[in-house]
C-alpha positions as CSV (number, residue, x, y, z in Angstrom):
1,X,0.3,24.7,10.2
2,X,-3.1,23.1,11.3
3,X,-2.9,20.4,8.6
4,X,0.6,19.4,9.7
5,X,-0.3,19.5,13.5
6,X,-3.4,17.3,12.8
7,X,-1.4,14.9,10.8
8,X,1.3,14.6,13.4
9,X,-1.3,14.1,16.0
10,X,-3.1,11.4,14.2
11,X,0.2,9.5,13.4
12,X,1.4,9.8,17.0
13,X,-1.9,8.4,18.3
14,X,-1.7,5.4,16.0
15,X,2.0,4.9,16.8
16,X,1.2,4.9,20.4
17,X,-1.6,2.4,19.9
18,X,0.7,0.3,17.9
19,X,3.4,0.2,20.6
20,X,0.7,-0.8,23.2
21,X,-0.5,-3.6,20.9
22,X,3.0,-4.9,20.5
23,X,3.8,-4.7,24.2
24,X,0.6,-6.7,25.0
25,X,1.2,-9.2,22.3
26,X,4.8,-9.6,23.4
27,X,3.6,-10.5,26.9
28,X,1.0,-12.9,25.6
29,X,3.2,-14.6,23.0
30,X,6.5,-14.7,24.9
31,X,8.3,-11.7,26.0
32,X,11.8,-13.3,26.2
33,X,11.6,-14.6,22.7
34,X,10.3,-11.2,21.5
35,X,13.2,-9.4,23.0
36,X,15.6,-12.0,21.8
37,X,14.4,-11.7,18.2
38,X,14.9,-7.9,18.4
39,X,18.3,-8.1,20.0
40,X,19.6,-10.7,17.6
41,X,18.7,-8.8,14.5
42,X,21.8,-7.2,13.0
43,X,21.3,-3.4,12.6
44,X,23.7,-3.5,9.6
45,X,20.9,-5.2,7.6
46,X,18.6,-2.1,8.1
47,X,20.0,-0.1,5.1
48,X,19.3,-3.1,2.8
49,X,15.7,-3.4,4.1
50,X,15.2,0.3,3.8
51,X,16.6,0.2,0.3
52,X,14.1,-2.5,-0.7
53,X,11.2,-0.4,0.6
54,X,12.5,2.7,-1.2
55,X,12.6,0.7,-4.4
56,X,9.0,-0.3,-3.7
57,X,8.0,3.3,-3.3
58,X,9.9,4.4,-6.5
59,X,8.3,1.7,-8.6
60,X,4.9,2.7,-7.4
61,X,5.7,6.4,-8.2
62,X,6.6,5.2,-11.7
63,X,3.1,3.7,-11.9
64,X,1.6,6.9,-10.7
65,X,3.5,8.9,-13.4
66,X,2.4,6.4,-16.0
67,X,-1.3,7.0,-15.1
68,X,-0.9,10.7,-15.2
69,X,0.6,10.5,-18.7
70,X,-2.2,8.3,-20.0
71,X,-4.9,10.6,-18.7
72,X,-3.0,13.6,-20.2
73,X,-2.9,15.3,-16.7
74,X,0.1,17.8,-16.8
75,X,1.5,18.2,-13.3
76,X,4.9,19.8,-12.7
77,X,7.4,17.2,-11.8
78,X,8.2,18.5,-8.3
79,X,4.5,18.8,-7.4
80,X,3.9,15.3,-8.7
81,X,6.7,14.0,-6.4
82,X,5.7,16.0,-3.4
83,X,2.0,15.0,-3.8
84,X,2.7,11.3,-4.2
85,X,5.1,10.9,-1.3
86,X,3.3,13.3,1.1
87,X,0.3,11.0,1.0
88,X,2.4,8.3,2.5
89,X,1.7,10.0,5.9
90,X,-2.0,9.1,5.3
91,X,-1.3,5.4,5.2
92,X,-2.5,5.2,8.8
93,X,-6.1,5.6,7.7
94,X,-8.7,2.9,7.3
95,X,-8.2,1.2,4.0
96,X,-5.7,3.9,3.0
97,X,-8.7,6.2,2.2
98,X,-6.5,9.1,3.1
99,X,-5.0,8.8,-0.3
100,X,-8.1,10.3,-1.8
101,X,-6.4,13.5,-0.8
102,X,-4.4,13.2,-4.1
103,X,-7.6,13.6,-6.0
104,X,-8.8,16.5,-3.9
105,X,-5.4,18.3,-4.2
106,X,-5.6,17.9,-8.1
107,X,-9.1,19.3,-8.1
108,X,-8.3,22.2,-5.8
109,X,-4.9,23.1,-7.0
110,X,-5.1,22.1,-10.8
111,X,-8.7,22.3,-11.8
112,X,-8.6,18.7,-12.6
113,X,-12.0,16.9,-12.2
114,X,-12.4,15.0,-9.1
115,X,-13.5,11.9,-11.0
116,X,-10.2,12.0,-13.0
117,X,-8.2,12.2,-9.8
118,X,-10.2,9.4,-8.1
119,X,-9.7,7.2,-11.1
120,X,-5.9,7.4,-10.4
121,X,-6.4,6.3,-6.8
122,X,-8.8,3.5,-7.7
123,X,-6.4,2.2,-10.5
124,X,-3.6,2.3,-8.0
125,X,-5.5,0.2,-5.5
126,X,-6.8,-2.2,-8.3
127,X,-3.2,-2.8,-9.4
128,X,-2.1,-3.4,-5.8
129,X,-4.9,-5.9,-5.2
130,X,-4.2,-7.9,-8.3
131,X,-0.4,-7.9,-7.7
132,X,-0.8,-9.0,-4.1
133,X,-3.2,-11.7,-5.1
134,X,-1.0,-13.0,-7.9
135,X,2.1,-13.0,-5.6
136,X,0.1,-14.8,-3.0
137,X,-0.9,-17.5,-5.4
138,X,2.6,-17.9,-6.6
139,X,3.9,-18.3,-3.0
140,X,1.3,-20.9,-2.4
141,X,3.1,-23.3,-4.7
142,X,6.0,-23.3,-2.2
143,X,3.9,-23.2,1.0
144,X,4.7,-25.8,3.6
145,X,2.4,-24.9,6.4
146,X,-1.3,-25.6,7.0
147,X,-3.3,-26.9,3.9
148,X,-0.1,-27.2,2.0
149,X,0.3,-29.6,-1.0
150,X,-2.5,-30.2,-3.4
151,X,-5.1,-28.0,-1.7
152,X,-2.8,-25.0,-1.8
153,X,-1.9,-25.6,-5.4
154,X,-5.5,-25.8,-6.5
155,X,-6.2,-22.6,-4.5
156,X,-3.3,-21.0,-6.1
157,X,-4.4,-21.9,-9.6
158,X,-7.9,-20.5,-8.9
159,X,-6.6,-17.3,-7.5
160,X,-4.4,-16.7,-10.5
161,X,-7.3,-17.5,-13.0
162,X,-9.7,-15.2,-11.1
163,X,-7.2,-12.4,-10.7
164,X,-6.4,-12.5,-14.5
165,X,-10.1,-12.6,-15.3
166,X,-10.8,-9.6,-13.1
167,X,-8.5,-7.5,-15.4
168,X,-11.3,-7.6,-18.0
169,X,-14.2,-7.3,-15.5
170,X,-15.6,-4.1,-14.2
171,X,-17.1,-5.7,-11.0
172,X,-13.9,-5.0,-9.0
173,X,-13.7,-1.5,-10.3
174,X,-17.3,-0.9,-9.3
175,X,-16.7,-2.4,-5.9
176,X,-13.8,0.0,-5.2
177,X,-15.8,3.0,-6.5
178,X,-18.8,2.0,-4.2
179,X,-16.3,1.7,-1.3
180,X,-14.8,5.2,-2.0
181,X,-18.4,6.8,-2.3
182,X,-19.0,5.8,1.4
183,X,-15.8,7.5,2.6
184,X,-16.7,10.4,4.9
185,X,-14.8,12.9,2.8
186,X,-16.6,11.8,-0.4
187,X,-20.2,11.2,0.7
188,X,-21.3,14.6,-0.7
189,X,-19.6,13.9,-4.0
190,X,-21.0,10.4,-4.8
191,X,-21.9,11.4,-8.4
192,X,-18.2,12.5,-9.0
193,X,-17.0,9.3,-7.4
194,X,-19.1,7.2,-9.8
195,X,-18.0,9.3,-12.7
196,X,-14.5,7.8,-12.1
197,X,-15.7,4.7,-13.9
198,X,-15.6,6.7,-17.1
199,X,-11.9,7.4,-16.8
200,X,-10.8,4.0,-15.5
201,X,-10.8,2.1,-18.8
202,X,-7.9,4.3,-20.0
203,X,-5.8,3.0,-17.0
204,X,-7.1,-0.6,-16.7
205,X,-6.8,-1.9,-20.3
206,X,-4.1,-2.4,-22.8
207,X,-0.4,-1.5,-22.3
208,X,-1.0,0.8,-19.3
209,X,-2.7,-2.1,-17.4
210,X,0.0,-4.5,-18.3
211,X,2.9,-2.2,-17.3
212,X,1.2,-0.9,-14.2
213,X,0.7,-4.6,-13.1
214,X,4.3,-5.4,-13.7
215,X,5.4,-2.4,-11.7
216,X,3.1,-3.5,-8.9
217,X,4.4,-7.0,-8.9
218,X,8.0,-5.8,-8.7
219,X,7.2,-3.3,-6.0
220,X,5.4,-5.8,-3.7
221,X,8.0,-8.4,-4.4
222,X,10.5,-6.1,-2.7
223,X,8.5,-6.2,0.5
224,X,8.2,-10.0,0.3
225,X,12.0,-10.2,0.0
226,X,12.3,-8.0,3.1
227,X,10.3,-10.6,5.2
228,X,12.4,-13.4,3.9
229,X,15.7,-11.5,4.8
230,X,14.5,-10.6,8.3
231,X,13.6,-14.3,9.0
232,X,17.0,-15.4,7.5
233,X,18.9,-12.9,9.6
234,X,17.3,-14.2,12.7
235,X,18.2,-17.8,11.8
236,X,15.0,-19.0,10.3
237,X,15.3,-19.6,6.6
238,X,11.7,-20.0,5.7
239,X,12.4,-19.8,1.9
240,X,11.5,-17.0,-0.5
241,X,8.5,-18.7,-1.8
242,X,6.7,-19.2,1.6
243,X,7.8,-15.6,2.5
244,X,6.0,-14.3,-0.6
245,X,2.8,-16.1,0.5
246,X,3.0,-15.0,4.1
247,X,3.7,-11.3,3.4
248,X,0.9,-11.0,0.8
249,X,-1.6,-13.0,2.9
250,X,-0.9,-10.7,5.8
251,X,-1.2,-7.7,3.6
252,X,-4.6,-8.8,2.4
253,X,-5.7,-9.6,6.0
254,X,-4.8,-6.1,7.1
255,X,-6.7,-4.5,4.2
256,X,-9.8,-6.6,4.9
257,X,-9.7,-5.6,8.6
258,X,-10.1,-2.0,7.4
259,X,-7.9,-0.7,10.2
260,X,-5.5,2.2,9.8
261,X,-2.4,0.8,8.0
262,X,-3.7,-2.7,8.5
263,X,-2.6,-2.5,12.1
264,X,-3.3,-5.6,14.1
265,X,-4.6,-7.7,11.2
266,X,-1.4,-7.7,9.3
267,X,0.7,-8.5,12.4
268,X,-1.6,-11.2,13.6
269,X,-1.5,-13.0,10.2
270,X,2.3,-12.7,10.1
271,X,2.5,-14.3,13.5
272,X,0.1,-17.1,12.8
273,X,1.7,-18.1,9.5
274,X,5.2,-17.9,10.7
275,X,4.3,-20.0,13.7
276,X,3.0,-22.6,11.3
277,X,6.5,-22.9,9.9
278,X,8.0,-23.6,13.4
279,X,9.1,-20.0,14.1
280,X,8.5,-19.4,17.9
281,X,5.6,-17.1,18.5
282,X,7.7,-14.4,20.3
283,X,10.3,-14.5,17.5
284,X,7.4,-14.3,14.9
285,X,6.1,-11.1,16.6
286,X,9.6,-9.6,16.5
287,X,9.7,-10.4,12.8
288,X,6.3,-8.7,12.4
289,X,7.5,-5.6,14.1
290,X,10.7,-5.4,12.0
291,X,8.8,-5.8,8.9
292,X,6.3,-3.1,9.7
293,X,9.1,-0.7,10.7
294,X,10.8,-0.9,7.3
295,X,7.6,-0.9,5.4
296,X,4.6,0.9,7.0
297,X,6.4,3.2,9.5
298,X,9.2,4.1,7.1
299,X,6.6,5.2,4.6
300,X,4.8,7.3,7.2
301,X,8.1,9.0,8.2
302,X,8.8,9.8,4.6
303,X,5.3,11.1,4.1
304,X,5.5,13.4,7.1
305,X,8.9,14.7,6.1
306,X,7.8,15.4,2.6
307,X,4.5,17.0,3.7
308,X,6.3,19.4,6.0
309,X,9.3,20.1,3.7
310,X,7.2,20.6,0.5
311,X,4.3,22.7,1.8
312,X,5.1,25.6,-0.5
313,X,5.0,23.2,-3.4
314,X,1.7,21.6,-2.4
315,X,0.1,24.8,-1.2
316,X,1.6,27.6,-3.2
317,X,0.8,31.2,-2.1
318,X,-1.2,33.4,-4.6
319,X,-4.4,33.2,-6.5
320,X,-6.6,30.1,-6.6
321,X,-6.1,26.8,-8.5
322,X,-4.2,26.7,-11.8
323,X,-3.8,24.3,-14.7
324,X,-0.9,25.3,-16.9
325,X,-2.5,23.5,-19.9
326,X,-6.0,24.6,-19.1
327,X,-8.9,22.4,-18.1
328,X,-9.8,21.7,-21.6
329,X,-6.5,19.8,-22.1
330,X,-7.4,17.3,-19.3
331,X,-9.7,15.3,-21.5
332,X,-13.2,13.9,-21.0
333,X,-12.3,10.5,-19.6
334,X,-14.3,8.7,-22.3
């Protein structure tokens, strides 16, 4: 009960903070346009947008399942579903570091080495970063705003080449590992965090890497389509290509800001880039709010619901941690 109460309290605090930020931004950028954008949006479009987000989540769960199979980690299907979607409630943590709970759960409930669980989290983040970078580069070819034309095309080509090169480089993996090792919950387990590098090659090379990147591209592509549809429903057909660039650039900005759920950084980037395409600032803010409702906050709501509804699956009563196949079947990560 304490876990659920603490999680609800944290989410409520950040939701309140988000509402205050939107209210202040609305007054600064144009309250009438902000209200107009929200009132003009057809509610009948919400199921389609929610469906795109749900497809995103399912594709990323497929990637999670793929990783589990390639590390020979045997988790009951119900527990795997519950664990994956419950951690959506922890999206509102700086840099999504709350997702390390998946690794901690696998260690505590399944006797799976912490390094193995962390390699799953790192591989997910790595695939997300590469997919977002590639989509942003592709969107740049259709970008009509600031620095469009040849500069944008050169930048897009460089991003694609560097992103593909990083697939064979360990630098990005080590950077993510070092970042995790500084997380408050993992500072006392720095050696285990670094050991995750021994497991990562099985997930970041060969067919697993290619398939996980494809799933990631499709998943994040769904979110880009949501932005495009929201703008189109409000009467601003910015084009799918620019929408892909705007959404992925905003996602990266939110991640770099290292704020819970990218709050503030993502919205500001959305407003700036949409304004560059002649969308009024107030309307741009309403677009940002709608996008975040059907992506970030829908995920948080699902996570909270699963966390509460699947507590007996995640925290079964009885003796300590178990592993149906035994720890020896987990593998060595080499």
